[in-house]
C-alpha positions in Angstrom: 3.0 33.0 -5.0 0.3 31.1 -7.0 0.7 28.0 -9.5 -2.1 28.7 -12.3 -3.4 26.1 -14.8 -5.0 27.1 -17.9 -8.7 26.2 -18.2 -10.0 25.4 -21.7 -13.8 25.9 -21.0 -12.8 29.5 -19.9 -9.8 29.9 -21.9 -8.2 32.0 -18.5 -6.0 30.8 -15.9 -7.5 29.7 -12.6 -5.4 29.5 -9.5 -4.7 26.0 -7.9 -5.9 26.1 -4.9 -3.1 23.8 -3.0 -0.4 25.5 -5.5 1.0 28.3 -2.9 0.7 26.1 0.2 2.5 23.4 -1.5 5.4 25.6 -3.1 5.8 27.3 0.1 6.4 24.1 2.0 3.4 25.1 4.4 1.2 22.3 3.2 0.6 19.7 6.1 1.1 16.3 4.8 -0.2 12.8 6.4 3.1 12.6 8.8 3.0 15.9 10.2 -1.0 16.1 11.6 -0.3 16.9 15.0 -1.5 14.5 17.4 -1.2 13.9 20.8 1.7 11.7 22.3 2.1 10.1 18.7 4.5 6.4 18.7 6.5 5.4 15.9 6.3 1.9 13.5 9.2 0.4 11.9 7.9 -2.9 9.8 9.3 -5.9 9.7 9.4 -7.7 6.3 10.1 -10.9 5.5 13.7 -11.6 3.7 12.8 -14.6 1.7 10.4 -15.1 -1.3 8.8 -18.0 0.1 8.0 -20.0 2.7 6.4 -19.6 6.7 8.2 -17.9 9.8 9.1 -20.4 12.0 10.4 -18.3 14.7 10.6 -14.8 15.6 12.5 -13.6 18.3 11.2 -10.4 19.9 11.5 -11.0 23.8 15.1 -9.0 23.9 13.7 -6.0 22.0 10.7 -5.9 23.8 12.6 -4.8 27.1 14.9 -2.2 25.7 14.2 1.4 26.3 12.0 3.2 24.2 10.3 0.2 23.1 6.3 -0.4 23.6 5.5 -3.2 21.7 6.5 -5.9 18.9 3.2 -6.4 16.8 3.4 -10.2 14.9 0.9 -12.7 13.4 1.2 -13.7 17.0 -0.2 -10.3 18.8 -2.1 -8.8 16.1 -6.0 -8.7 15.9 -8.0 -10.7 14.0 -9.1 -9.4 10.2 -12.2 -10.4 8.5 -11.5 -10.8 4.6 -11.9 -8.2 2.2 -12.9 -7.8 -1.3 -10.2 -7.4 -4.2 -9.3 -4.1 -4.6 -10.6 -3.8 -8.3 -13.9 -5.0 -7.1 -14.5 -2.1 -4.5 -13.2 0.3 -6.7 -14.9 -0.3 -10.3 -18.3 -2.4 -8.4 -18.5 -4.3 -11.1 -20.3 -7.5 -11.2 -17.9 -9.2 -13.6 -14.7 -8.5 -12.1 -13.9 -11.5 -9.6 -13.9 -10.5 -5.7 -11.7 -12.6 -4.7 -9.8 -12.0 -1.2 -7.5 -8.8 -1.2 -4.4 -10.9 0.1 -2.0 -7.3 0.2 -4.3 -6.3 3.5 -4.3 -9.3 5.2 -1.2 -9.3 6.9 -0.3 -10.6 10.2 -3.0 -13.2 9.9 -0.4 -16.2 9.7 3.3 -17.2 9.9 2.8 -17.5 6.2 5.0 -15.9 3.9 4.2 -15.3 0.3 6.8 -12.7 -1.1 10.1 -11.0 -0.1 9.4 -7.5 1.6 6.1 -9.1 3.0 5.3 -7.5 6.2 5.6 -9.6 9.1 5.8 -7.3 11.7 6.3 -4.3 13.4 8.3 -2.2 16.5 6.5 0.1 18.2 8.6 2.8 19.9 8.8 5.8 21.4 10.6 7.6 18.3 11.4 6.1 14.9 15.2 6.3 15.8 14.7 3.3 18.4 11.7 1.3 16.5 13.9 1.1 13.5 17.3 0.1 15.9 15.0 -2.7 17.5 13.7 -4.2 14.3 17.2 -4.7 13.6 17.8 -6.4 16.0 14.4 -8.9 16.1 15.9 -12.8 14.9 13.6 -14.3 12.7 13.7 -18.1 11.3 12.4 -19.6 8.4 10.8 -22.4 6.7 11.7 -21.5 3.6 9.6 -23.3 0.1 10.1 -23.3 -3.3 9.5 -20.7 -5.2 9.2 -19.3 -8.8 9.4 -15.9 -9.3 10.6 -15.1 -12.8 8.3 -14.6 -15.9 9.5 -15.2 -19.3 8.2 -15.3 -22.8 8.8 -18.8 -23.1 7.1 -20.1 -20.4 4.9 -23.2 -20.7 2.1 -21.9 -18.8 1.5 -18.4 -19.8 -2.3 -18.0 -20.7 -4.4 -14.9 -20.9 -6.5 -13.9 -18.3 -10.6 -13.2 -19.1 -10.6 -9.2 -18.6 -8.3 -6.4 -17.9 -8.0 -3.5 -15.6 -10.3 -4.7 -14.4 -13.3 -5.7 -16.7 -12.0 -4.8 -20.2 -11.4 -7.2 -23.1 -7.9 -9.1 -23.1 -7.2 -8.6 -26.8 -8.1 -5.3 -28.9 -7.1 -5.4 -32.7 -6.5 -2.4 -34.7 -5.1 -1.9 -38.4 -3.1 -4.6 -40.2 0.2 -5.2 -38.6 1.5 -8.0 -40.9 0.4 -5.9 -44.0 1.6 -3.2 -42.7 5.1 -5.1 -42.3 5.0 -6.6 -45.4 4.4 -3.1 -46.9 7.3 -1.1 -44.9 10.3 0.0 -46.8 12.2 -0.9 -43.8 11.6 -3.0 -41.1 13.0 -3.6 -37.4 12.4 -7.0 -35.3 14.3 -7.2 -31.9 13.4 -7.7 -28.0 14.5 -5.4 -25.2 14.4 -5.7 -21.8 14.8 -2.8 -19.7 15.1 -2.6 -15.4 11.8 -2.2 -13.4 11.2 1.2 -12.6 9.3 2.9 -9.9 7.9 6.4 -9.5 8.9 8.7 -6.2 6.3 11.4 -4.8 7.6 14.0 -3.2 5.8 12.5 -0.3 6.2 9.2 0.6 3.2 6.3 1.8 2.5 7.6 5.7 -0.5 7.1 7.7 -1.1 7.9 11.6 -4.1 5.7 12.7 -6.0 6.3 16.0 -8.7 4.4 17.9 -10.9 6.0 19.9 -14.9 5.5 21.0 -16.2 6.3 17.7 -13.9 4.1 15.6 -10.7 4.4 13.8 -9.0 7.9 12.8 -6.6 7.8 9.7 -4.8 10.9 8.6 -3.1 8.9 5.3 -0.9 10.1 2.6 -4.2 9.2 -0.1 -6.2 10.1 -3.1 -9.0 7.5 -2.3 -10.5 8.2 1.0 -13.6 6.5 0.1 -11.9 3.8 -1.5 -9.9 3.0 2.4 -13.0 3.3 4.4 -14.8 0.8 1.8 -11.9 -1.7 2.3 -11.0 -1.3 5.6 -14.4 -1.1 7.6 -15.3 -4.6 7.1 -12.2 -6.1 7.8 -11.9 -4.3 11.1 -15.9 -5.2 11.7 -16.5 -1.6 11.4 -19.5 0.3 9.3 -17.3 2.8 6.6 -19.0 5.8 9.0 -16.8 4.8 12.0 -13.5 5.1 9.7 -12.4 9.0 9.2 -10.0 9.9 6.8 -8.6 12.8 6.6 -6.2 13.8 3.7 -5.9 17.6 3.6 -3.1 17.6 0.7 -1.4 14.7 -1.3 2.2 15.1 -2.7 2.1 13.5 -5.9 0.5 9.7 -6.2 1.6 8.7 -9.5 -1.4 6.2 -9.4 -0.2 4.5 -6.2 -2.2 6.3 -3.8 -5.9 5.4 -5.1 -6.0 2.4 -2.6 -5.5 1.1 0.5 -2.1 -0.9 1.1 -0.3 -2.8 3.4 0.8 -0.4 5.7 -2.7 1.1 6.6 -3.6 -2.2 7.8 -0.2 -2.6 9.6 -0.6 1.3 10.8 -4.5 0.3 12.3 -3.4 -3.3 13.8 -0.6 -1.2 15.9 -2.7 1.2 17.6 -5.1 -1.0 18.5 -2.7 -3.1 20.3 -1.4 -0.1 22.0 -4.8 1.9 23.1 -5.0 5.8 23.2 -1.3 6.2 21.4 -1.5 7.1 17.9 
């Protein structure tokens, strides 16, 4: 079976190289890459919106059959700061190069948002890792949070640049004149719930450290950006990180840059040397 796309340049159909493998289920995605003696990591995520981790009970979980280690801010490797992803992606001088906080996981007990990765259970199977993660007890010191973005807030402001260096405001035509001349107008405010796309391949990373550096089998559309951002965090040259991604099962823009799970897998693999 061949999936075809129409080429406007030559006016004829061309075969899509990954089409047959994907539609027949033979394309190996990141999770399916063959590695020896893999371990499985299930993340621990914060259940508060803001505060700090006061205590995290891992002792009982660490002695469970099949559990290899529990990763937290207490035993995770220290990471060097990395620039904000937009500064790396666009290499634009006008883009502020603040530290990318999403990637700086497990570096302290601070919690900045609900769902933040605060650890992970490493085990011989995914089932054991998930079960053990459910048994980890976390105590928090909660702090006030402000998470509601409303149009009537008094502290709203327009940023200097957007996405990442375009003008904040642009104008075309005369809206007020058009409304005044219209035969009928509708002026309403509509609110919709948050929506998320769901690619057919989830975010997945297999991380393996060796003498040459770090290898990542990853579901990513940005192998070079992944190397460029993770290398300084782990004290490596970009050439010491190898990113393998022969197929990607959809991304919708969410797989063009690294995320916290990439760092989490690399930290876990460093904690358990020799095991992907």
